[in-house]
C-alpha positions, 0 to 999 in steps of 0.5 A, a space after each residue: 500500500 502506498 503511503 500518503 507522501 507517495 500519493 502526493 505529487 512533488 508540487 503538492 508536497 513542496 506547497 505543503 512544506 512552504 505552508 509549514 515554513 510560513 507558520 514557522 517563519 511567522 508570515 501571518 498575512 501570507 499564511 492567512 491568505 492561503 487559508 482564506 483561499 482554501 488551505 485547511 487551517 488544521 493541516 498537519 505534517 508527518 509529525 502531527 504538527 499543525 500550522 498553529 502549533 508551529 506558529 506557537 512554538 516559533 513564537 509568532 503571536 500574530 500568526 497564532 491569532 490569524 490562524 485562530 481567527 480562521 478556526 484553527 483547533 486550539 486543542 489539537 495534539 501532535 503525535 508527541 502529545 504536544 499542544 499549541 498552548 504548551 508550545 506557547 508556554 514553553 516559549 513564554 509568549 504571553 500574547 500567544 498564550 492569551 489568544 489560545 486561552 481565549 480560543 478555548 485551549 485547555 491548559 490540562 490537555 496534552 502530555 506534558 500539558 501547558 500547566 505541566 510545562 510551566 511547572 517543569 520549566 519554572 515559569 511562574 508568569 505562565 502559571 499565573 496566566 493558565 491558572 486564572 
């Protein structure tokens, strides 16, 4: 049986890789335009990372906000149990944490959860945001 990657042509794969690079690079406007044009907002890579998780992990609050405004799942867990909220907490990104919480992100979701991440790395300002 062919894998999903084998079924996709090189042009499609290159486009998908570029979309994930836009999320990692914080190119909010360009990525938002692609989502508005039909790109699935919850597109995942081979590790289960969503565009939102990558934007949160690479500390791009404007991209996080743009994706959330377009319906990105704030609680989607990747293959390693990580959530966008835990990634934002790890990066100590107050704007991303606030946006994710406002969008319904669960501080207890994932493993380690956002709360566990804040406790493990000793980030009291993040704990304060998550516990309120």
